[in-house]
N, C-alpha and C positions, 0 to 999 in steps of 0.2 A: 175376357177383357170387357171393359165398359166402352160403349160407343153411342153416339147420337143416332137415332133412327126416326125418320119422318114417316108418320103413319097416315096422316090426313091433314088437310088444311088446318093450321093453328094447333096441331097436335104433334109435337116433337118430344121424344122421350130418350132418356139414357137407359140402356139395357145391356144385359150380357150378350156378347157375341163371341163366336169362336176366335181363339188367338190365331193371328195370321202365321203362315209358315211359307217356306220356300217351295214354290210349285214348278218353277222352271229355272234353268241355269242363269237366266237374265234377271232374276228377282233379287230384291233386298227386303229385309224386314227392318223397319225404322220405328223406334220408340218416339212418340210424339212429345215434344217439350212444350210447344204452344201451338194452338190452332185459333181459328176465329170464324165469325159469322160474316158472310159477304152479302152485300145488297142483292146480288143475283140469286142468293139462296131464298130471298123473300118472295120471288115469283112463285116458287113451289109452295112455300109456307102459306102464302095468301090464297093459293088455289088457282092462280092465273095459269100456271103450268099444271096440267093434270097429274094427280098423284094416284096411280092405279093400285099400288100395293106398298106396304112398308119397305123403306129402303134406307141404307146408311147415307149420311149426308155430310157435306163439307169438302172443300177442295184447297184449303190454304194451310200449310203447316211447315214448321221447322222441327228437327229432331235429331236423334243420335242413332247411327247405324248399329243394329244388333246382330244381324246375320246377312251373309252374302251368298248368292248363288255362285257356282263355279265359273260362270262366264263374266262376272263383274270384277273388273280390275281397277276401276276409276276411283274407288274409295276403299277404306279399311274399316273394320269393326271399331267403333268408338268415335268415328268422325262425326262432327256436327254438320248437318246438311240442310239446305233449303230445298223444298220440293215445289216446282211450278205447278200451277193448277191443271195443266195438261202435260201428259207424259209422252215422250217422243223418242224415236230411234236414233237420231243424229246422223243417219246414213242416207236417207232418201233425198230426192231432189229438193223438196221444200225445206228440209232441215239444213241441207248444204247451202241453200240460198239465204238462210237466216230466218226462216219462218217455221219454227218447230211446232207451233200451235196448229199448223195445217199438215202435220206429218202424215205420211201414208198409213202409219200404224197408230195414230193418235189414240190415247187411252185416257179415260177420266176416272177420278176417284168416285166411289159409290156406284160403280157400274161393273162392266165385265171387260176383260182384255180381248184381244183379237183371237185368242184361243177359247173364248167363252168361259174363262176362269174368273171368279169373283174378285173384285178390287174393293178394299175397305174404303169407307169415307174418312176424310181427314179429321173429323171431330170425334176422335176416339183415342184410346191409349196407345195403339200400335197400328201400323198399316203394312200391307204387302205392297211393294213398289215394283210393278213390271217395268221393263225397259230402263232398268236402274242404271246401266252403264252410262247413258247419256243424260237421263233425267235428273239424277241427284247432283246438286251443286254444292261442293264442299267449300266452306268458308275459310278453312285453314287455321282456325283457332279453336282451342278447347272450350267446351260449354261453360266451365266455371269462370273463365276469363271473360267470356261474352256476357254472362249474367252479371258479374261484378261491375262491368262497364255499362250496364243498362242497354245493351245493344240488341237483345233478343226481339223486342217488339219492332224495332226498325228493320231488322233482317226479315221478320215475318211478312212485312209489306211487300218484299220482293217477290213473294210467291204469287201475288196477283195485283193488288191495288196500286202499288207504286210503279210496277212494271206496266200496268195498264194505263195509268195517267201519263207515263213517259211515252208509251206507244201513241197516245193521242197527239202529244206534242211533236213527236218525230214524224207522224203521218201528216200533220199539218205544216211540216217543214218550218217549225218555229226556229228563228235565228236571232242574232244580235240586232237590237234596235226595234224589233217587232212590237206591235200592240196586239195583245191576245185577250180574247174574251173566253172565259171558262163557263160553260153551261152545265150546271149541276154542282151541288155543294155537298154531296156525299163523299165517302172516303176517296173514291176515284177522282172526282173533281178536285178535291183538295190536293191530292197527289199530282194532278195536272198542273196546279199552281206551282208546286215544287219543281216540276219538270220544266215548265215554261221559264222559270227564273234560272234554272240550271243551264238551259240552252241559250240564255242571253236576252230574253225578252226585256224590253225597256219599260213597258207598261202592261200590267196584267189586271184585267177587270174580272172579279169574281161575281157571278150572278147568283146571289144568295138572299134568301128571305129569313134566315135564321141567325140571330145575333151571335150565338156561340160559334157557329160554323164560319160566319163572316169574320169573326175575330181571329180564328185559327188561320183562315185564308190570308189575312193581313200578316199574321206572324210568319207564314210561309213565303210571303213575298208579293201578295196582291197589293197593287197600289190604289185600287178603287173597288168599291162594291156597288152593284146595282141590284136593287130588290124588285124592281118592276119586271113584268113579263109581257110577252107579245109585242104589239106595236108600241106600248108604253115603255117597254124595256129598250127597244131600238131607239126611241126618242131620248130616253135618259142617257143612253150611251153616246148619242150624238152631242148632247149637251156637255157631257164630260170631255169629249174629244174635239170640241170646237167645230162641230159639224161633220167630222169624219167618222168612220167606222173602223172596226178592227181589221188588221191584216190577216188574222187567223182566229178560228174558233175551235174550241175543244168540246165536242159533244160527249157528255159523260153520263147520260141517263138511259137512252134507248127508246124513248117514246116519240110519237109523232110531233108532240108539242116541242120537245127539246131539239129535234132536228129542224123544225121550222124556225125556232128561235136562233139556231146556229146560222141558218141561211140569212136571217134578218140582220145579224150583227156584223157580218163581214162585208168589206168593200167589194166593188167590182174587181175581179181578178184575185180575190182572196182565196183562202184555203180552209177546209174543214177537216179535222181529224176526229173520226167517230169511233167510240169504243163501248158505248152503252149497249148491253145485250138487247137486240131489237125486239120490241113489243109494239108494233104498229106503225113505225115510220116507213115512208116511201119516198124515194128520190124522184124529183122532177127533172128529167133530162133537159127539158126546155128551159127551166129555170137556171140550170147549170150552164147551158149554152148561152143564154142571153146575157148573163152576168159574168161569164168566164170563171165560174167557181170550180175549184178542184176539190174533190172529195176523196179522201183516203182513210184507211184504218181497218178496223175489224178486230178479231181476236188477237190479243197481245202476244208478242213473242217473248214471254216471260223468261224462259230459260236462256235466251240470248241476252236480254237486258240485265240479268243478274250480274253477269261479268262486267258490264259497262258501269253499273251503279254501285258495285260493292265497295270500291275504295271511298266513294263519297259518303257511304253509310258508316264505314268503319272509322273514318276520320272525323265524323260529326258534321261534315259540310252540309249534309241534309239529314233531317230527323223525321222521316215520314211516319214513324211509329206514334207520333203525337196524335194521329187520327183515332187511336184507341182511347176512348173516354170512359170505358167501363171494362173491368176485368173480373171474371167470374170463374169458379171451378166448373169443370165439365158437368158435374152433377146438376148445376143450375142452368143447363142449356135451354130449357123452356123459357126461363126469364130472359136469357140472352136474346132469343128470337123476339120475344114480346117487346123488349126494350127498343130493339131496332125497328120493329114494325110500327111501334107507336111514336117513333122519333124521340124517345127519351135517351137514345144513345146514337152516336154517329157510327161507331164500329166497336164490336165487343171482342175482346181477347179471351180465349178459353184456355184454362190450365187443366190438363188431365190429372 
């Protein structure tokens, strides 16, 4: 089969890899219908995360079940499923508490499972799915129906970015009447806007310096846009809000600057939901103490949120798949990465 392999910084290629097969009774083999490039993939692509050797890449996919291990009864061959970016057992304490991303047996695409067996990357034609009994999320509709309704891109966002944006809003305890500032205008931040509106926020301020992304944020429900950063961004927000600050901030980048910005735009007693993959931020307990700021978040519970968000996606109440502004065949994966790296695309959908 063909799959994307990251060889070195700025060097991602499509190449032949072994076809996946059932290796344990808890496995499934899924044919990939659509995958995508994530902003977090760029940390390795840019060399920020060290690339020691070539490895399959990608962690977001939707597809059709082709084979099932003897222990998998939660799906049938032919089912259309969404796969969360992290695979989980559904039985440990963390899973039972609703945090499958911190599962005792958590497994990631493009890595190895807890038995040391290889796991394919999501940017390929097929994948072996360990822990399939809990990890696979069945949509309950056939692929042809979903494709004709244009729902596949929207369902694909549940694998990561929509679930992650929702996790930011849930962690910040966004509720009816709140004013929310969204720090970051990538796909996760844009989905954070969707989530804040879904949870009842009255005013949503997207902090964006890119006209196309700001326009999409408004389409998703942002009431205002602030382009400034740092203290200028805080001042601009106060001007918008007649001297006030936001009740909650969604930190959707993962840098020291984005975390600092999030602290700056919330009022005393405010809440921050952080979901950006951390690359440099540090929390000041004293700052939290003096301003009574609550900080929550982390790796999103995607498998849990799929069930909460599915009806809104199927009904068209939310359309998070609009974050995909470029669609390419898998063979053009190098261009997909370059387009996102150079900010020529917000998020790229790949078709095997």
